N, C-alpha and C positions, 0 to 999 in steps of 0.2 A: 430673278430681278429683273432680266429684259423684260419679260412679262407686265410685272408691274410697270414699266418705264413705259410701254408701249400702252397700257391703259390707263394709265395719267396722262400722257401724252394725248389719248383719244378724249378724254373725257375733258383735258383743259382745252383743246381744240372745239367742243361741240358747244361749251359752255356761253359761246360770245359774239357768235353770229349777228344780232341786230339790234337798232337799236331808233326803234318808233315806239310812239305814247302807246301804253295799254289800250287804249281807246280806238285808237286809229288803225286804221287799215294798214297790212306791211309797206312799205316801198314798192311797187311794182319790180324796180329794177334788185331787191334784195331777195326777194322770193326767185326761188332756182336751185340746179344745182353747181355747186361750187368745189373745185378740184384743189388740193392744197400744193402748192408752186415749191418753196420750202419756209424756212422757220429762222428767223435770226433771234441774236441774244442782243440787248439794250438797257437802257438804264442803268448800267453799272454805278457801284460807286467810283468816285475819283482815281480813288487805291488799286481799281481794278481796268482802269479806263482802256489799257491795250486789247481787252476783250471785245470792247463795243462793235456792235453791227457784226459779229461773224456770223455766217452764213451755216447753217446745218441743214443740208440737204437730204432729200426722200432715203436717195441712197444711203448717207449716212445713218439714220434711222429705220433701217431696214424696211422700208414701206415700198410697196411698187405702186400703190396708188390707195388714196385718200380722200373721198369725195362725204359732201354734207349737201343733203337736197333740205332745203325749207321753204315747207309746202305755205302756200295762202292760208289754208285751214290751221295755222300755226302748229301742226307738227312736222317732225323730221326723220328722214333717214339716213345713219351714216352707215359708211362701206369704205372698212380697210383692209388693203392683202397686202403682205408682207413677202418681201424678197427672200427672209431668212424659213420658208419654209414652215412657219407656224400657221396655223389655221387663218383663216379670214375673220376681222370682226365686224359683225352684223349689227348697229343697234338701234332700236325706235324710241320715241318717245315725244314732247312739247317742245315748244321755245315760247320765248315772248321779247319783245326788248322794250326799255325805257330807258330815256336818255343814251348813254355812253355805255349802255350794259345790255350785252345779249344772255340769257337765261337759257341752259337746255334741262331739260328735266326727263331722265331716261327713265323709259318703263321698269327696267329690274335694279333700277339706283334709288335709294332714299333720300340723298341730300341731291339738290340739283346746280348744276357748273355755271357761275358767271365768269363771263369773258368780257373785256374791255373791250369796243370797238377803238381801234386806232385808224381806220378809212374806210369807209364806206362810200365806194363808187361802183357807176353801172357795171363795170366788168372786174373791179377789186374790189377785196373783202378781207381786211385785214384784224384779226382779232387778237386777243394777248392776254397772260394771264401773269402771278409773280412769282417766280421762281428761286428756285436755291439749289446750289450744286458747288462743284472743285472746280476751283480754277488757280492760277500763276497769276500774283498779285504782278503789280509794274516792277516793282523792287526787285522781286524775285526774278523777274525777265531778264533783267539789266545784270543782274547779277549772275546768271548764269551764260549768259553772253559773254560778258566780260571773263569767266571762270573758263570757259571753254572756245574761247578766240572767234566766236560767229555764232551766227543762230541754227545753223549746220551741224556746229560740234555742241550746241547744246542740246539738239534735239537726238543726237545721237547717243548722249549724257541719257537722256531721260527714254528714250529704248533700251537702253542696258538697262538701266532700273528696272523698267517694266517687264523686261523677261526675268531677270532675277527672283521678281515678285510672285512669277508668274510659276518658272521653277520651286520655287518655296516660298508660298504666300505666310509662312511662320518667320521668317526671318526677319528679326525685331528691326535691326539696323536699315534692311531696307525700305522698312513699315515706318519707323522715324525720319526716315527720309522723304519719303514723297507723302507724309504727313506735315514736313517741313516747309514743302513746295507746293502744294496744294493747299488750299484753305475756302471755308467755305463762303459765297457772295452773294446775294440776292440780285435778281434782274429779273426784267421783263421779257418772257418768250414770246416775241410774236408770229403769229400764222398767217403766212401771206396765200392766198386764196385767187385764185382767177375762178371766171366762171366758165364752167364748161359746158362741151358741146353736146355732153350725153342728154 
């Protein structure tokens, strides 16, 4: 599951890095090596707005370093090293940008990845893709804080639930409670790159 998550993350990141017209030379400031600083969750539906802007650091993703080199000849090299002991992922392919979309086509993949370009500055490149995952809605967060007297109390309850699940992943009462608390929401996962000194 972690490997699938990491591969999806890598694919998503590489797909959106440029926004130039197909016939134009790439903007000189977008060509180069970009290093991922962090990711954020944005664009939640109103019922999940408490999750807006949540920062997901490289350490949260078990990533040591993630670079994307966009070359003037429209090829790219992506390198991801992990803190978890997983082998590094290195990929190559071609890229193109048109309007606000960066498309990365990997040599060993049939389907290209498309990223929305959120910010394209001399020293910053932010790209995103639509994703879905499980989160607590605003109403559930408020309910748990009220039931357990504070955010710390609610977090202690959640920690206990996760410990129970890890001890017995077949406990249907725990599974039902986790499914009640965490529901699927769609959001924009923004990858924030800075120009690298490499």
